[in-house]
C-alpha positions in Angstrom: 118.7 16.0 -37.3 119.1 18.3 -34.6 119.1 17.2 -31.5 116.3 16.8 -29.4 117.0 19.6 -26.2 116.3 18.7 -22.7 113.1 19.6 -21.6 114.0 21.8 -19.0 116.8 23.9 -20.9 116.2 26.9 -22.4 116.2 27.6 -26.2 118.3 30.2 -27.3 116.6 32.6 -29.5 117.8 35.0 -31.8 115.8 37.9 -33.0 115.8 38.8 -36.4 114.0 42.3 -37.3 113.6 45.5 -34.7 110.4 46.6 -35.3 107.1 44.4 -34.6 110.2 42.4 -32.8 110.8 44.7 -30.4 107.2 45.1 -29.5 106.0 42.1 -30.0 109.2 38.7 -30.3 111.1 40.0 -27.5 108.5 40.9 -24.8 107.2 37.2 -26.0 110.1 35.2 -25.5 111.3 36.8 -22.1 107.9 35.9 -20.7 108.1 32.4 -21.9 109.8 30.2 -19.4 111.6 27.8 -21.9 113.2 30.8 -24.2 115.9 33.4 -24.0 116.8 36.0 -26.6 120.3 35.8 -26.5 121.2 37.8 -30.1 119.3 40.7 -31.7 120.0 41.5 -35.4 119.5 45.2 -37.2 121.3 45.9 -40.2 123.3 48.6 -38.6 125.4 47.1 -36.2 125.2 50.4 -33.7 121.6 50.1 -33.7 122.1 46.3 -33.3 123.9 46.8 -30.0 122.1 49.7 -28.5 118.6 47.5 -29.0 120.4 44.6 -27.4 122.1 46.5 -24.1 118.7 48.1 -23.6 117.2 44.8 -23.4 119.9 43.2 -21.7 120.5 40.8 -24.6 124.3 39.6 -24.9 124.7 39.4 -28.6 124.8 41.8 -31.6 124.6 41.3 -35.2 124.2 43.1 -38.6 124.3 40.0 -40.7 122.5 36.4 -41.2 125.5 34.5 -40.7 127.2 35.5 -37.6 123.7 35.0 -36.0 123.4 31.7 -37.1 127.2 30.7 -36.1 126.5 31.7 -32.6 126.4 28.7 -30.6 124.0 30.1 -28.0 121.3 30.2 -31.0 119.1 27.1 -31.0 116.5 29.0 -32.9 115.9 32.3 -34.7 112.6 34.4 -35.0 112.4 36.4 -38.1 110.0 39.6 -38.0 111.5 41.4 -40.7 109.4 43.1 -44.3 108.3 40.4 -46.2 111.1 40.8 -48.8 113.8 39.6 -46.7 111.9 36.6 -45.2 113.1 33.9 -48.3 116.8 34.1 -48.0 116.9 35.0 -43.9 114.8 31.7 -43.3 116.8 29.8 -45.7 119.7 30.7 -44.1 118.3 30.3 -40.6 117.0 26.4 -42.0 120.5 25.7 -43.8 121.9 26.2 -40.4 120.3 23.4 -38.9 118.0 26.3 -36.9 114.2 26.4 -35.6 112.6 29.0 -37.5 109.6 30.9 -36.3 108.7 33.0 -39.4 106.5 36.2 -39.5 103.6 35.9 -42.2 103.1 36.4 -45.1 105.6 33.4 -45.0 107.5 34.8 -48.6 107.2 37.2 -51.5 105.7 33.8 -53.6 104.5 30.3 -53.2 107.9 29.1 -55.3 109.9 30.5 -52.2 107.6 29.3 -49.2 107.2 25.8 -50.8 111.3 25.4 -50.9 111.4 26.5 -47.4 109.2 24.3 -46.5 111.3 20.9 -48.4 114.6 22.8 -46.5 113.1 22.4 -43.1 111.5 19.1 -43.8 115.1 17.9 -45.1 116.9 19.6 -42.1 114.3 18.0 -39.8 114.0 21.6 -38.0 110.8 23.2 -36.1 109.6 25.6 -38.4 106.3 27.7 -37.7 105.0 30.6 -38.6 102.7 33.3 -36.5 99.2 32.8 -37.1 98.4 33.9 -34.1 94.4 33.9 -34.5 94.7 30.4 -33.6 95.3 30.8 -30.3 93.4 33.4 -29.2 90.9 32.7 -27.0 87.7 33.9 -29.0 88.7 32.4 -31.6 89.1 28.8 -29.9 85.6 28.8 -28.7 84.5 29.6 -32.4 86.2 26.8 -34.1 85.3 24.1 -30.8 81.8 25.2 -31.5 82.1 24.7 -35.4 83.9 21.4 -34.6 80.7 20.4 -32.7 78.4 21.2 -35.7 76.6 24.1 -33.8 75.2 25.8 -37.2 74.7 22.0 -39.0 75.5 22.3 -42.7 77.4 25.4 -43.4 75.6 27.8 -46.3 77.0 31.2 -46.0 80.3 32.7 -44.9 80.8 36.2 -44.8 84.1 37.9 -43.0 84.6 41.5 -42.7 88.1 42.8 -41.8 88.2 46.5 -41.4 91.1 48.7 -39.8 92.3 52.6 -40.8 95.9 51.9 -40.1 96.4 53.0 -43.8 93.6 55.3 -43.8 95.4 59.1 -43.2 96.7 60.0 -46.5 99.7 61.5 -45.2 101.2 58.7 -43.7 104.2 58.5 -45.6 105.5 55.5 -48.0 107.3 52.7 -47.4 107.8 49.0 -47.9 103.8 48.7 -47.3 103.3 50.6 -50.7 105.9 48.6 -52.4 104.7 45.2 -54.3 108.5 44.3 -54.8 108.9 43.9 -51.1 105.6 42.4 -50.2 103.2 44.9 -49.3 99.7 45.3 -49.1 96.5 44.7 -47.3 96.3 41.5 -48.8 99.9 40.1 -47.2 99.3 41.9 -44.1 95.8 40.8 -43.3 95.1 38.5 -45.9 97.7 36.4 -45.1 95.9 35.7 -41.6 92.6 35.6 -43.2 93.5 32.5 -45.4 95.2 30.5 -42.8 92.0 30.9 -40.5 89.5 30.0 -43.0 91.6 27.5 -43.6 91.9 26.3 -40.3 88.2 26.9 -39.6 86.5 25.8 -42.5 88.9 23.3 -45.0 90.1 24.4 -48.0 89.2 26.8 -50.8 88.2 24.8 -54.0 88.1 28.3 -56.3 88.4 32.0 -55.7 88.1 35.3 -57.3 89.6 38.5 -56.2 89.4 42.2 -56.5 92.0 44.5 -55.1 91.9 48.4 -55.1 93.7 51.1 -54.0 91.8 54.4 -52.1 95.2 56.1 -51.5 97.1 56.4 -54.7 100.1 58.2 -54.2 102.1 59.0 -50.9 105.4 61.1 -49.8 108.4 59.2 -50.3 110.2 60.5 -47.1 113.9 60.0 -48.6 113.4 62.8 -51.5 110.2 64.4 -50.2 108.1 63.8 -53.5 105.1 62.0 -54.1 105.6 58.6 -55.2 102.7 56.1 -56.8 101.7 53.3 -54.5 101.8 49.7 -55.9 99.8 47.7 -53.1 96.5 47.3 -52.7 94.6 48.7 -49.5 91.4 46.8 -49.7 90.7 43.9 -50.8 86.8 42.3 -51.8 87.3 38.3 -52.2 85.1 35.8 -53.1 85.7 31.9 -52.5 84.1 28.9 -53.2 85.5 26.1 -50.4 86.1 22.2 -51.3 82.7 21.7 -49.3 81.2 23.5 -51.9 80.4 26.6 -49.0 80.1 30.3 -50.4 82.5 32.6 -48.3 83.1 36.6 -48.9 85.7 37.8 -47.6 86.2 42.0 -47.0 89.3 43.4 -46.4 90.5 47.1 -45.8 93.0 49.0 -44.2 91.5 52.5 -45.0 88.7 52.6 -43.3 86.9 53.7 -39.9 84.4 50.9 -39.3 82.5 50.1 -36.0 82.9 46.6 -36.2 86.7 45.7 -37.3 86.8 41.9 -37.3 83.5 40.2 -37.9 83.4 36.6 -38.6 79.5 35.4 -39.1 78.6 31.4 -40.8 75.2 30.5 -41.5 74.2 26.8 -41.2 70.9 25.0 -41.9 70.7 24.5 -38.1 72.2 27.7 -36.2 74.2 30.5 -37.2 78.0 31.4 -35.4 79.0 35.1 -35.0 82.7 35.9 -33.7 83.3 39.6 -33.5 85.8 42.4 -31.7 85.3 46.5 -31.7 88.0 46.5 -30.7 89.9 49.9 -33.0 93.2 49.4 -31.0 94.1 45.9 -30.1 93.4 43.2 -32.6 93.7 40.2 -30.5 91.8 41.3 -27.5 87.7 41.9 -27.5 86.7 38.8 -29.3 83.3 37.8 -28.6 81.4 34.7 -29.7 77.4 34.6 -30.2 75.3 32.1 -31.5 71.5 31.0 -32.4 70.2 28.1 -33.3 66.6 27.4 -34.6 63.9 29.3 -33.4 65.9 31.2 -31.0 67.2 34.7 -30.6 71.1 35.5 -31.2 73.3 35.5 -27.8 76.7 35.7 -26.5 78.2 32.5 -25.9 80.8 32.5 -22.7 84.2 32.1 -23.7 85.6 29.3 -21.0 88.2 29.8 -18.3 90.6 27.5 -19.3 90.1 29.1 -23.0 91.4 32.6 -21.7 95.1 34.0 -21.6 96.5 33.5 -18.1 98.0 37.0 -18.5 96.9 39.7 -20.6 99.2 42.0 -22.0 98.6 45.7 -22.5 99.8 44.8 -26.2 97.0 41.8 -27.1 99.6 40.6 -29.6 102.0 39.4 -27.1 99.5 37.5 -25.1 98.7 35.2 -28.5 102.6 35.3 -29.7 103.5 33.6 -26.5 101.0 30.6 -27.4 102.4 30.5 -30.6 106.0 30.3 -29.0 104.5 27.6 -26.9 103.4 25.2 -29.4 106.6 25.6 -31.2 108.6 24.9 -28.2 106.8 21.9 -28.2 107.5 20.3 -31.2 111.2 21.3 -30.6 110.8 19.8 -27.1 109.1 16.7 -29.1 111.1 17.0 -32.5 107.5 16.5 -34.0 106.2 19.6 -36.7 103.4 21.1 -35.0 100.3 23.1 -36.7 100.7 25.4 -37.7 104.0 25.0 -39.6 105.5 26.1 -43.1 103.1 23.7 -44.4 100.3 26.1 -43.9 102.5 28.8 -44.5 102.8 27.9 -47.9 98.7 27.4 -48.1 98.5 31.0 -47.4 100.8 32.0 -49.7 99.3 30.1 -52.6 95.9 31.8 -52.1 97.3 35.2 -51.8 99.2 34.4 -55.0 96.2 33.6 -56.7 94.4 36.2 -55.6 96.5 38.6 -57.3 96.3 36.1 -60.3 92.6 36.4 -60.3 92.8 40.3 -59.8 95.1 40.5 -63.0 93.0 38.3 -65.1 89.5 39.3 -64.0 88.5 35.9 -63.8 87.7 32.7 -61.1 90.9 30.8 -60.3 91.1 27.1 -59.3 92.7 26.3 -56.1 95.4 23.2 -56.5 95.6 20.7 -53.8 97.9 21.7 -51.0 99.4 18.4 -50.7 100.3 18.1 -54.3 102.3 21.3 -53.8 104.7 19.6 -51.1 105.0 16.2 -52.5 
């Protein structure tokens, strides 16, 4: 069992993965009063050293073993592409270090289950960066749902539409590779499946159709056109455990005026959560509501839910709240939500979506507890 840290002692964190890691993880951990970035991992030691020097971080490593063997490292944050998650996270957990893992959790639910069980065995605190749970507008939306604002749910519609992959000249990379965990379902669907579970509960069954609008991209290594193996648009129908139908549409190749929109219709009222912010998928969310006989009006987000500081990159603001939850769990030696448990469920729904697409049929979703026991 990992010993409880003194509440005022800073937690030494290693950052593994320096793309998203440099944009969000390093500034997020530096901004949190209880965490200190003490090591950087990059597969190229010279790049690791350069990044460490640029951010005033004392240690640079090019392998995970060296990272977890550093006495200064009590926790590791992994922000690498999905195909690297399982082996890296496994090494971190086996070393008894606390883990913060980017989504999607792994490449398949079996890997995710193994990481969950390993974290349980080692008594370490592991979380997944499901940051929408920590965004002010989403938290208000959740409160209203919990207060039975809409009554009995009759229909849920979710659109998450963006243009990050819309440019056909954008080169082929791991995102285009099925084996490396690429695709819009992994990138965005992993978040959507988590917040559906958080806001509305478990899913009973689902049907998915995945498509690829841009079938080839130029491989920068060869200069030749290479097939894209992954989806860039996903259309899913879900039936929740309580019987509510839910329609989920995800695309990374469209120029839509409304980027991320949730609509919940019930027998007492309607709730809408949405953002038109094209550049920042954290900031800009607003909430509207109406109950029978009234017009749809905007609902104020209370000040106690707002970010105390709005970073230029909104992802940092939400990430700091994820870190704060993680630190609280480490202090208390108590697993808090979201944990790898939620990571397993998100991964399960992604796996079943691929299965549904390949078979062209509805797929039943097993109970989460049956997967974890």
